[in-house]
All heavy atoms as a GROMACS GRO file, in nm:
protein
  485
    1MET      N    1   0.632   0.379  -1.019
    1MET     CA    2   0.536   0.271  -1.022
    1MET      C    3   0.418   0.300  -0.930
    1MET      O    4   0.309   0.257  -0.955
    1MET     CB    5   0.605   0.141  -0.980
    1MET     CG    6   0.525   0.019  -1.010
    1MET     SD    7   0.552  -0.031  -1.178
    1MET     CE    8   0.503  -0.198  -1.171
    2GLY      N    9   0.438   0.378  -0.823
    2GLY     CA   10   0.331   0.410  -0.730
    2GLY      C   11   0.220   0.491  -0.794
    2GLY      O   12   0.103   0.469  -0.768
    3LYS      N   13   0.256   0.587  -0.880
    3LYS     CA   14   0.155   0.668  -0.949
    3LYS      C   15   0.070   0.582  -1.041
    3LYS      O   16  -0.049   0.603  -1.053
    3LYS     CB   17   0.222   0.778  -1.031
    3LYS     CG   18   0.230   0.910  -0.964
    3LYS     CD   19   0.277   1.015  -1.062
    3LYS     CE   20   0.265   1.151  -0.998
    3LYS     NZ   21   0.307   1.256  -1.088
    4MET      N   22   0.132   0.486  -1.104
    4MET     CA   23   0.059   0.399  -1.197
    4MET      C   24  -0.044   0.316  -1.122
    4MET      O   25  -0.154   0.297  -1.169
    4MET     CB   26   0.157   0.308  -1.271
    4MET     CG   27   0.092   0.227  -1.378
    4MET     SD   28   0.025   0.331  -1.506
    4MET     CE   29   0.106   0.264  -1.645
    5ASN      N   30  -0.009   0.267  -1.002
    5ASN     CA   31  -0.102   0.189  -0.922
    5ASN      C   32  -0.221   0.273  -0.879
    5ASN      O   33  -0.334   0.226  -0.877
    5ASN     CB   34  -0.032   0.128  -0.801
    5ASN     CG   35   0.055   0.010  -0.839
    5ASN    OD1   36   0.039  -0.049  -0.944
    5ASN    ND2   37   0.149  -0.022  -0.752
    6VAL      N   38  -0.195   0.397  -0.842
    6VAL     CA   39  -0.303   0.487  -0.801
    6VAL      C   40  -0.397   0.510  -0.919
    6VAL      O   41  -0.520   0.507  -0.904
    6VAL     CB   42  -0.247   0.621  -0.747
    6VAL    CG1   43  -0.358   0.721  -0.724
    6VAL    CG2   44  -0.169   0.596  -0.619
    7SER      N   45  -0.343   0.533  -1.038
    7SER     CA   46  -0.424   0.554  -1.156
    7SER      C   47  -0.507   0.431  -1.189
    7SER      O   48  -0.626   0.441  -1.220
    7SER     CB   49  -0.336   0.589  -1.276
    7SER     OG   50  -0.273   0.712  -1.255
    8ASN      N   51  -0.443   0.315  -1.184
    8ASN     CA   52  -0.516   0.191  -1.211
    8ASN      C   53  -0.625   0.167  -1.108
    8ASN      O   54  -0.735   0.124  -1.142
    8ASN     CB   55  -0.420   0.072  -1.215
    8ASN     CG   56  -0.337   0.069  -1.342
    8ASN    OD1   57  -0.372   0.132  -1.441
    8ASN    ND2   58  -0.227  -0.003  -1.338
    9ASP      N   59  -0.595   0.193  -0.982
    9ASP     CA   60  -0.695   0.176  -0.876
    9ASP      C   61  -0.813   0.269  -0.898
    9ASP      O   62  -0.928   0.230  -0.880
    9ASP     CB   63  -0.633   0.200  -0.738
    9ASP     CG   64  -0.537   0.090  -0.696
    9ASP    OD1   65  -0.536  -0.017  -0.761
    9ASP    OD2   66  -0.463   0.111  -0.598
   10ALA      N   67  -0.785   0.392  -0.936
   10ALA     CA   68  -0.891   0.489  -0.961
   10ALA      C   69  -0.978   0.444  -1.078
   10ALA      O   70  -1.101   0.454  -1.073
   10ALA     CB   71  -0.834   0.627  -0.986
   11LEU      N   72  -0.915   0.395  -1.183
   11LEU     CA   73  -0.991   0.347  -1.299
   11LEU      C   74  -1.075   0.225  -1.264
   11LEU      O   75  -1.190   0.213  -1.307
   11LEU     CB   76  -0.896   0.315  -1.415
   11LEU     CG   77  -0.836   0.435  -1.486
   11LEU    CD1   78  -0.734   0.390  -1.589
   11LEU    CD2   79  -0.945   0.519  -1.553
   12LEU      N   80  -1.019   0.135  -1.188
   12LEU     CA   81  -1.094   0.016  -1.146
   12LEU      C   82  -1.212   0.055  -1.057
   12LEU      O   83  -1.322  -0.001  -1.071
   12LEU     CB   84  -1.003  -0.082  -1.073
   12LEU     CG   85  -0.907  -0.161  -1.160
   12LEU    CD1   86  -0.812  -0.244  -1.074
   12LEU    CD2   87  -0.982  -0.250  -1.257
   13ALA      N   88  -1.192   0.150  -0.968
   13ALA     CA   89  -1.301   0.196  -0.882
   13ALA      C   90  -1.411   0.261  -0.965
   13ALA      O   91  -1.530   0.239  -0.941
   13ALA     CB   92  -1.248   0.294  -0.778
   14LEU      N   93  -1.373   0.340  -1.063
   14LEU     CA   94  -1.470   0.405  -1.151
   14LEU      C   95  -1.547   0.301  -1.231
   14LEU      O   96  -1.669   0.308  -1.243
   14LEU     CB   97  -1.400   0.503  -1.244
   14LEU     CG   98  -1.487   0.576  -1.344
   14LEU    CD1   99  -1.590   0.662  -1.272
   14LEU    CD2  100  -1.402   0.663  -1.435
   15PHE      N  101  -1.477   0.202  -1.284
   15PHE     CA  102  -1.542   0.096  -1.359
   15PHE      C  103  -1.640   0.018  -1.271
   15PHE      O  104  -1.752  -0.011  -1.312
   15PHE     CB  105  -1.438   0.002  -1.420
   15PHE     CG  106  -1.499  -0.108  -1.501
   15PHE    CD1  107  -1.560  -0.081  -1.623
   15PHE    CD2  108  -1.497  -0.239  -1.455
   15PHE    CE1  109  -1.617  -0.184  -1.697
   15PHE    CE2  110  -1.555  -0.341  -1.528
   15PHE     CZ  111  -1.615  -0.314  -1.649
   16ALA      N  112  -1.598  -0.013  -1.150
   16ALA     CA  113  -1.684  -0.087  -1.057
   16ALA      C  114  -1.810  -0.006  -1.027
   16ALA      O  115  -1.920  -0.061  -1.021
   16ALA     CB  116  -1.609  -0.119  -0.928
   17GLU      N  117  -1.796   0.124  -1.010
   17GLU     CA  118  -1.911   0.209  -0.983
   17GLU      C  119  -2.006   0.212  -1.103
   17GLU      O  120  -2.128   0.209  -1.087
   17GLU     CB  121  -1.865   0.351  -0.950
   17GLU     CG  122  -1.977   0.443  -0.910
   17GLU     CD  123  -1.930   0.581  -0.868
   17GLU    OE1  124  -1.809   0.600  -0.848
   17GLU    OE2  125  -2.016   0.668  -0.856
   18MET      N  126  -1.949   0.215  -1.222
   18MET     CA  127  -2.032   0.215  -1.342
   18MET      C  128  -2.111   0.085  -1.356
   18MET      O  129  -2.230   0.086  -1.389
   18MET     CB  130  -1.946   0.237  -1.467
   18MET     CG  131  -1.889   0.377  -1.478
   18MET     SD  132  -1.765   0.394  -1.608
   18MET     CE  133  -1.855   0.350  -1.753
   19VAL      N  134  -2.046  -0.027  -1.326
   19VAL     CA  135  -2.113  -0.156  -1.332
   19VAL      C  136  -2.225  -0.163  -1.228
   19VAL      O  137  -2.336  -0.208  -1.256
   19VAL     CB  138  -2.011  -0.272  -1.313
   19VAL    CG1  139  -2.080  -0.405  -1.294
   19VAL    CG2  140  -1.915  -0.276  -1.431
   20TRP      N  141  -2.195  -0.116  -1.108
   20TRP     CA  142  -2.293  -0.116  -0.999
   20TRP      C  143  -2.414  -0.029  -1.034
   20TRP      O  144  -2.529  -0.070  -1.018
   20TRP     CB  145  -2.226  -0.066  -0.871
   20TRP     CG  146  -2.316  -0.066  -0.752
   20TRP    CD1  147  -2.368   0.043  -0.690
   20TRP    CD2  148  -2.365  -0.179  -0.680
   20TRP    NE1  149  -2.446   0.005  -0.584
   20TRP    CE2  150  -2.446  -0.132  -0.577
   20TRP    CE3  151  -2.348  -0.316  -0.695
   20TRP    CZ2  152  -2.511  -0.217  -0.488
   20TRP    CZ3  153  -2.411  -0.400  -0.606
   20TRP    CH2  154  -2.491  -0.351  -0.504
   21ASP      N  155  -2.388   0.091  -1.087
   21ASP     CA  156  -2.497   0.182  -1.125
   21ASP      C  157  -2.585   0.120  -1.234
   21ASP      O  158  -2.707   0.132  -1.230
   21ASP     CB  159  -2.441   0.316  -1.174
   21ASP     CG  160  -2.386   0.402  -1.062
   21ASP    OD1  161  -2.414   0.373  -0.944
   21ASP    OD2  162  -2.311   0.498  -1.093
   22ASP      N  163  -2.522   0.053  -1.329
   22ASP     CA  164  -2.598  -0.011  -1.437
   22ASP      C  165  -2.684  -0.124  -1.383
   22ASP      O  166  -2.800  -0.140  -1.423
   22ASP     CB  167  -2.503  -0.062  -1.545
   22ASP     CG  168  -2.577  -0.112  -1.666
   22ASP    OD1  169  -2.657  -0.034  -1.724
   22ASP    OD2  170  -2.555  -0.229  -1.705
   23ALA      N  171  -2.631  -0.202  -1.290
   23ALA     CA  172  -2.707  -0.312  -1.231
   23ALA      C  173  -2.827  -0.259  -1.153
   23ALA      O  174  -2.938  -0.315  -1.162
   23ALA     CB  175  -2.617  -0.395  -1.140
   24ILE      N  176  -2.809  -0.151  -1.081
   24ILE     CA  177  -2.919  -0.091  -1.005
   24ILE      C  178  -3.026  -0.038  -1.100
   24ILE      O  179  -3.146  -0.059  -1.079
   24ILE     CB  180  -2.868   0.021  -0.912
   24ILE    CG1  181  -2.785  -0.039  -0.800
   24ILE    CG2  182  -2.982   0.105  -0.857
   24ILE    CD1  183  -2.710   0.063  -0.716
   25ARG      N  184  -2.982   0.028  -1.208
   25ARG     CA  185  -3.078   0.083  -1.305
   25ARG      C  186  -3.159  -0.030  -1.370
   25ARG      O  187  -3.281  -0.020  -1.383
   25ARG     CB  188  -3.006   0.164  -1.412
   25ARG     CG  189  -3.102   0.235  -1.509
   25ARG     CD  190  -3.032   0.284  -1.633
   25ARG     NE  191  -2.960   0.180  -1.705
   25ARG     CZ  192  -3.018   0.086  -1.782
   25ARG    NH1  193  -3.147   0.083  -1.795
   25ARG    NH2  194  -2.944  -0.003  -1.845
   26LYS      N  195  -3.092  -0.138  -1.407
   26LYS     CA  196  -3.163  -0.251  -1.468
   26LYS      C  197  -3.262  -0.313  -1.371
   26LYS      O  198  -3.373  -0.351  -1.410
   26LYS     CB  199  -3.063  -0.356  -1.517
   26LYS     CG  200  -2.990  -0.315  -1.642
   26LYS     CD  201  -2.891  -0.422  -1.686
   26LYS     CE  202  -2.816  -0.375  -1.810
   26LYS     NZ  203  -2.712  -0.471  -1.850
   27HIS      N  204  -3.223  -0.323  -1.245
   27HIS     CA  205  -3.313  -0.379  -1.143
   27HIS      C  206  -3.437  -0.290  -1.128
   27HIS      O  207  -3.550  -0.341  -1.122
   27HIS     CB  208  -3.238  -0.392  -1.011
   27HIS     CG  209  -3.321  -0.446  -0.900
   27HIS    ND1  210  -3.359  -0.578  -0.895
   27HIS    CD2  211  -3.375  -0.387  -0.791
   27HIS    CE1  212  -3.433  -0.596  -0.787
   27HIS    NE2  213  -3.444  -0.482  -0.722
   28LYS      N  214  -3.416  -0.159  -1.121
   28LYS     CA  215  -3.529  -0.067  -1.110
   28LYS      C  216  -3.620  -0.078  -1.232
   28LYS      O  217  -3.743  -0.077  -1.219
   28LYS     CB  218  -3.480   0.078  -1.096
   28LYS     CG  219  -3.422   0.110  -0.962
   28LYS     CD  220  -3.376   0.255  -0.956
   28LYS     CE  221  -3.314   0.289  -0.823
   28LYS     NZ  222  -3.266   0.428  -0.818
   29GLU      N  223  -3.560  -0.088  -1.350
   29GLU     CA  224  -3.637  -0.100  -1.474
   29GLU      C  225  -3.723  -0.226  -1.473
   29GLU      O  226  -3.842  -0.222  -1.505
   29GLU     CB  227  -3.541  -0.100  -1.593
   29GLU     CG  228  -3.609  -0.102  -1.727
   29GLU     CD  229  -3.511  -0.101  -1.843
   29GLU    OE1  230  -3.398  -0.050  -1.827
   29GLU    OE2  231  -3.548  -0.151  -1.950
   30GLU      N  232  -3.664  -0.339  -1.435
   30GLU     CA  233  -3.738  -0.465  -1.429
   30GLU      C  234  -3.854  -0.455  -1.330
   30GLU      O  235  -3.964  -0.503  -1.359
   30GLU     CB  236  -3.645  -0.579  -1.388
   30GLU     CG  237  -3.546  -0.619  -1.496
   30GLU     CD  238  -3.443  -0.719  -1.447
   30GLU    OE1  239  -3.456  -0.771  -1.333
   30GLU    OE2  240  -3.348  -0.746  -1.522
   31ASN      N  241  -3.829  -0.395  -1.214
   31ASN     CA  242  -3.936  -0.380  -1.115
   31ASN      C  243  -4.047  -0.290  -1.165
   31ASN      O  244  -4.166  -0.318  -1.141
   31ASN     CB  245  -3.880  -0.326  -0.983
   31ASN     CG  246  -3.812  -0.434  -0.903
   31ASN    OD1  247  -3.832  -0.553  -0.925
   31ASN    ND2  248  -3.728  -0.393  -0.810
   32LEU      N  249  -4.011  -0.183  -1.235
   32LEU     CA  250  -4.114  -0.095  -1.290
   32LEU      C  251  -4.200  -0.168  -1.392
   32LEU      O  252  -4.323  -0.153  -1.392
   32LEU     CB  253  -4.050   0.030  -1.353
   32LEU     CG  254  -4.006   0.136  -1.254
   32LEU    CD1  255  -3.923   0.244  -1.324
   32LEU    CD2  256  -4.125   0.200  -1.186
   33TYR      N  257  -4.139  -0.247  -1.478
   33TYR     CA  258  -4.217  -0.324  -1.576
   33TYR      C  259  -4.314  -0.419  -1.506
   33TYR      O  260  -4.430  -0.433  -1.546
   33TYR     CB  261  -4.126  -0.403  -1.671
   33TYR     CG  262  -4.074  -0.322  -1.787
   33TYR    CD1  263  -3.938  -0.298  -1.803
   33TYR    CD2  264  -4.160  -0.269  -1.883
   33TYR    CE1  265  -3.890  -0.224  -1.910
   33TYR    CE2  266  -4.113  -0.195  -1.990
   33TYR     CZ  267  -3.978  -0.173  -2.003
   33TYR     OH  268  -3.931  -0.100  -2.109
   34LYS      N  269  -4.269  -0.484  -1.400
   34LYS     CA  270  -4.357  -0.575  -1.325
   34LYS      C  271  -4.472  -0.500  -1.260
   34LYS      O  272  -4.587  -0.545  -1.264
   34LYS     CB  273  -4.276  -0.650  -1.217
   34LYS     CG  274  -4.183  -0.754  -1.273
   34LYS     CD  275  -4.099  -0.818  -1.164
   34LYS     CE  276  -3.994  -0.910  -1.222
   34LYS     NZ  277  -3.904  -0.964  -1.119
   35GLU      N  278  -4.441  -0.384  -1.200
   35GLU     CA  279  -4.546  -0.304  -1.136
   35GLU      C  280  -4.644  -0.250  -1.240
   35GLU      O  281  -4.764  -0.241  -1.213
   35GLU     CB  282  -4.483  -0.190  -1.056
   35GLU     CG  283  -4.408  -0.234  -0.933
   35GLU     CD  284  -4.497  -0.300  -0.829
   35GLU    OE1  285  -4.610  -0.251  -0.808
   35GLU    OE2  286  -4.454  -0.400  -0.770
   36ILE      N  287  -4.593  -0.212  -1.356
   36ILE     CA  288  -4.681  -0.165  -1.464
   36ILE      C  289  -4.775  -0.277  -1.508
   36ILE      O  290  -4.895  -0.255  -1.527
   36ILE     CB  291  -4.597  -0.111  -1.583
   36ILE    CG1  292  -4.533   0.022  -1.544
   36ILE    CG2  293  -4.682  -0.096  -1.708
   36ILE    CD1  294  -4.427   0.072  -1.641
   37ASP      N  295  -4.722  -0.397  -1.521
   37ASP     CA  296  -4.806  -0.512  -1.556
   37ASP      C  297  -4.915  -0.535  -1.452
   37ASP      O  298  -5.031  -0.562  -1.486
   37ASP     CB  299  -4.722  -0.639  -1.572
   37ASP     CG  300  -4.641  -0.641  -1.700
   37ASP    OD1  301  -4.669  -0.560  -1.792
   37ASP    OD2  302  -4.547  -0.722  -1.710
   38ARG      N  303  -4.879  -0.523  -1.324
   38ARG     CA  304  -4.979  -0.540  -1.217
   38ARG      C  305  -5.087  -0.432  -1.224
   38ARG      O  306  -5.205  -0.460  -1.206
   38ARG     CB  307  -4.911  -0.537  -1.080
   38ARG     CG  308  -4.838  -0.662  -1.047
   38ARG     CD  309  -4.791  -0.664  -0.901
   38ARG     NE  310  -4.685  -0.761  -0.888
   38ARG     CZ  311  -4.560  -0.733  -0.853
   38ARG    NH1  312  -4.526  -0.611  -0.821
   38ARG    NH2  313  -4.469  -0.827  -0.848
   39ALA      N  314  -5.045  -0.309  -1.249
   39ALA     CA  315  -5.141  -0.200  -1.259
   39ALA      C  316  -5.236  -0.222  -1.376
   39ALA      O  317  -5.357  -0.197  -1.365
   39ALA     CB  318  -5.068  -0.066  -1.273
   40LEU      N  319  -5.184  -0.270  -1.488
   40LEU     CA  320  -5.268  -0.300  -1.603
   40LEU      C  321  -5.367  -0.412  -1.570
   40LEU      O  322  -5.485  -0.404  -1.605
   40LEU     CB  323  -5.182  -0.341  -1.723
   40LEU     CG  324  -5.117  -0.229  -1.801
   40LEU    CD1  325  -5.021  -0.287  -1.904
   40LEU    CD2  326  -5.222  -0.143  -1.869
   41ALA      N  327  -5.319  -0.516  -1.504
   41ALA     CA  328  -5.404  -0.629  -1.469
   41ALA      C  329  -5.517  -0.587  -1.376
   41ALA      O  330  -5.629  -0.638  -1.386
   41ALA     CB  331  -5.321  -0.740  -1.405
   42LYS      N  332  -5.489  -0.491  -1.287
   42LYS     CA  333  -5.590  -0.443  -1.192
   42LYS      C  334  -5.678  -0.334  -1.253
   42LYS      O  335  -5.779  -0.298  -1.194
   42LYS     CB  336  -5.522  -0.385  -1.068
   42LYS     CG  337  -5.456  -0.486  -0.980
   42LYS     CD  338  -5.394  -0.416  -0.859
   42LYS     CE  339  -5.324  -0.513  -0.768
   42LYS     NZ  340  -5.262  -0.444  -0.653
   43GLY      N  341  -5.636  -0.280  -1.366
   43GLY     CA  342  -5.710  -0.169  -1.426
   43GLY      C  343  -5.689  -0.039  -1.350
   43GLY      O  344  -5.774   0.050  -1.353
   44ASP      N  345  -5.575  -0.027  -1.285
   44ASP     CA  346  -5.543   0.091  -1.204
   44ASP      C  347  -5.472   0.196  -1.291
   44ASP      O  348  -5.350   0.197  -1.304
   44ASP     CB  349  -5.454   0.050  -1.087
   44ASP     CG  350  -5.427   0.161  -0.989
   44ASP    OD1  351  -5.455   0.278  -1.021
   44ASP    OD2  352  -5.376   0.130  -0.880
   45GLN      N  353  -5.551   0.283  -1.349
   45GLN     CA  354  -5.498   0.381  -1.444
   45GLN      C  355  -5.401   0.480  -1.379
   45GLN      O  356  -5.297   0.511  -1.436
   45GLN     CB  357  -5.611   0.458  -1.512
   45GLN     CG  358  -5.562   0.554  -1.617
   45GLN     CD  359  -5.675   0.629  -1.686
   45GLN    OE1  360  -5.790   0.617  -1.648
   45GLN    NE2  361  -5.641   0.704  -1.788
   46ALA      N  362  -5.433   0.527  -1.260
   46ALA     CA  363  -5.348   0.626  -1.193
   46ALA      C  364  -5.208   0.569  -1.165
   46ALA      O  365  -5.106   0.634  -1.191
   46ALA     CB  366  -5.413   0.673  -1.064
   47THR      N  367  -5.204   0.447  -1.113
   47THR     CA  368  -5.076   0.383  -1.086
   47THR      C  369  -5.000   0.356  -1.216
   47THR      O  370  -4.880   0.379  -1.224
   47THR     CB  371  -5.096   0.252  -1.007
   47THR    OG1  372  -5.162   0.283  -0.884
   47THR    CG2  373  -4.964   0.183  -0.977
   48PHE      N  374  -5.073   0.309  -1.316
   48PHE     CA  375  -5.012   0.283  -1.447
   48PHE      C  376  -4.945   0.409  -1.502
   48PHE      O  377  -4.830   0.406  -1.545
   48PHE     CB  378  -5.116   0.232  -1.546
   48PHE     CG  379  -5.066   0.224  -1.687
   48PHE    CD1  380  -4.988   0.118  -1.728
   48PHE    CD2  381  -5.098   0.323  -1.778
   48PHE    CE1  382  -4.940   0.112  -1.858
   48PHE    CE2  383  -5.051   0.318  -1.909
   48PHE     CZ  384  -4.973   0.211  -1.949
   49LEU      N  385  -5.016   0.521  -1.498
   49LEU     CA  386  -4.962   0.646  -1.551
   49LEU      C  387  -4.841   0.693  -1.470
   49LEU      O  388  -4.742   0.739  -1.527
   49LEU     CB  389  -5.069   0.753  -1.554
   49LEU     CG  390  -5.182   0.731  -1.655
   49LEU    CD1  391  -5.291   0.836  -1.638
   49LEU    CD2  392  -5.129   0.729  -1.797
   50ALA      N  393  -4.848   0.680  -1.339
   50ALA     CA  394  -4.736   0.722  -1.254
   50ALA      C  395  -4.612   0.635  -1.282
   50ALA      O  396  -4.500   0.687  -1.294
   50ALA     CB  397  -4.775   0.713  -1.108
   51LEU      N  398  -4.633   0.505  -1.292
   51LEU     CA  399  -4.521   0.414  -1.314
   51LEU      C  400  -4.461   0.429  -1.454
   51LEU      O  401  -4.339   0.424  -1.470
   51LEU     CB  402  -4.564   0.269  -1.292
   51LEU     CG  403  -4.598   0.232  -1.148
   51LEU    CD1  404  -4.664   0.094  -1.142
   51LEU    CD2  405  -4.475   0.236  -1.060
   52THR      N  406  -4.544   0.448  -1.555
   52THR     CA  407  -4.490   0.466  -1.689
   52THR      C  408  -4.413   0.597  -1.699
   52THR      O  409  -4.312   0.605  -1.769
   52THR     CB  410  -4.599   0.460  -1.798
   52THR    OG1  411  -4.703   0.553  -1.768
   52THR    CG2  412  -4.656   0.320  -1.810
   53SER      N  413  -4.458   0.698  -1.627
   53SER     CA  414  -4.384   0.824  -1.624
   53SER      C  415  -4.248   0.804  -1.560
   53SER      O  416  -4.146   0.854  -1.609
   53SER     CB  417  -4.464   0.929  -1.548
   53SER     OG  418  -4.392   1.048  -1.537
   54GLU      N  419  -4.246   0.730  -1.450
   54GLU     CA  420  -4.119   0.701  -1.382
   54GLU      C  421  -4.027   0.619  -1.473
   54GLU      O  422  -3.905   0.644  -1.479
   54GLU     CB  423  -4.148   0.623  -1.253
   54GLU     CG  424  -4.028   0.606  -1.164
   54GLU     CD  425  -4.062   0.538  -1.032
   54GLU    OE1  426  -4.179   0.537  -0.991
   54GLU    OE2  427  -3.968   0.486  -0.970
   55LEU      N  428  -4.084   0.522  -1.545
   55LEU     CA  429  -4.004   0.442  -1.637
   55LEU      C  430  -3.947   0.528  -1.751
   55LEU      O  431  -3.830   0.514  -1.786
   55LEU     CB  432  -4.089   0.328  -1.695
   55LEU     CG  433  -4.020   0.236  -1.794
   55LEU    CD1  434  -3.899   0.166  -1.731
   55LEU    CD2  435  -4.117   0.135  -1.850
   56LYS      N  436  -4.027   0.617  -1.804
   56LYS     CA  437  -3.978   0.705  -1.910
   56LYS      C  438  -3.861   0.789  -1.862
   56LYS      O  439  -3.762   0.807  -1.933
   56LYS     CB  440  -4.090   0.798  -1.959
   56LYS     CG  441  -4.192   0.731  -2.046
   56LYS     CD  442  -4.300   0.831  -2.087
   56LYS     CE  443  -4.414   0.764  -2.157
   56LYS     NZ  444  -4.521   0.859  -2.190
   57THR      N  445  -3.871   0.840  -1.740
   57THR     CA  446  -3.763   0.920  -1.682
   57THR      C  447  -3.637   0.834  -1.667
   57THR      O  448  -3.528   0.876  -1.704
   57THR     CB  449  -3.805   0.977  -1.546
   57THR    OG1  450  -3.920   1.058  -1.564
   57THR    CG2  451  -3.693   1.058  -1.484
   58LEU      N  452  -3.653   0.715  -1.614
   58LEU     CA  453  -3.538   0.626  -1.595
   58LEU      C  454  -3.472   0.593  -1.729
   58LEU      O  455  -3.350   0.596  -1.740
   58LEU     CB  456  -3.584   0.497  -1.526
   58LEU     CG  457  -3.476   0.392  -1.498
   58LEU    CD1  458  -3.376   0.444  -1.397
   58LEU    CD2  459  -3.539   0.265  -1.449
   59LEU      N  460  -3.552   0.564  -1.831
   59LEU     CA  461  -3.498   0.529  -1.962
   59LEU      C  462  -3.430   0.648  -2.029
   59LEU      O  463  -3.332   0.630  -2.102
   59LEU     CB  464  -3.608   0.472  -2.052
   59LEU     CG  465  -3.665   0.337  -2.009
   59LEU    CD1  466  -3.781   0.298  -2.099
   59LEU    CD2  467  -3.559   0.230  -2.008
   60SER      N  468  -3.480   0.767  -2.004
   60SER     CA  469  -3.418   0.885  -2.065
   60SER      C  470  -3.282   0.917  -2.002
   60SER      O  471  -3.196   0.978  -2.065
   60SER     CB  472  -3.510   1.007  -2.055
   60SER     OG  473  -3.518   1.054  -1.921
   61LEU      N  474  -3.263   0.875  -1.877
   61LEU     CA  475  -3.137   0.899  -1.808
   61LEU      C  476  -3.031   0.796  -1.843
   61LEU      O  477  -2.912   0.823  -1.831
   61LEU     CB  478  -3.158   0.899  -1.656
   61LEU     CG  479  -3.251   1.006  -1.600
   61LEU    CD1  480  -3.272   0.983  -1.451
   61LEU    CD2  481  -3.194   1.144  -1.625
   62GLY      N  482  -3.075   0.677  -1.880
   62GLY     CA  483  -2.980   0.569  -1.900
   62GLY      C  484  -2.960   0.537  -2.041
   62GLY      O  485  -2.875   0.478  -2.092
   0.00000   0.00000   0.00000
């Protein structure tokens, strides 16, 4: 029974890490969209391009 608990604990830890990573990625994505909107509103092309590039990278990873 001890081995089974270790396996279950490892799976739960892995699942928790996956949920945490997904939450962080979604938070970063939301912030990037907000910053992109601000850059567009200001007409800041350099910031817009940098942020959209970062967003594309984030989306390609997730």
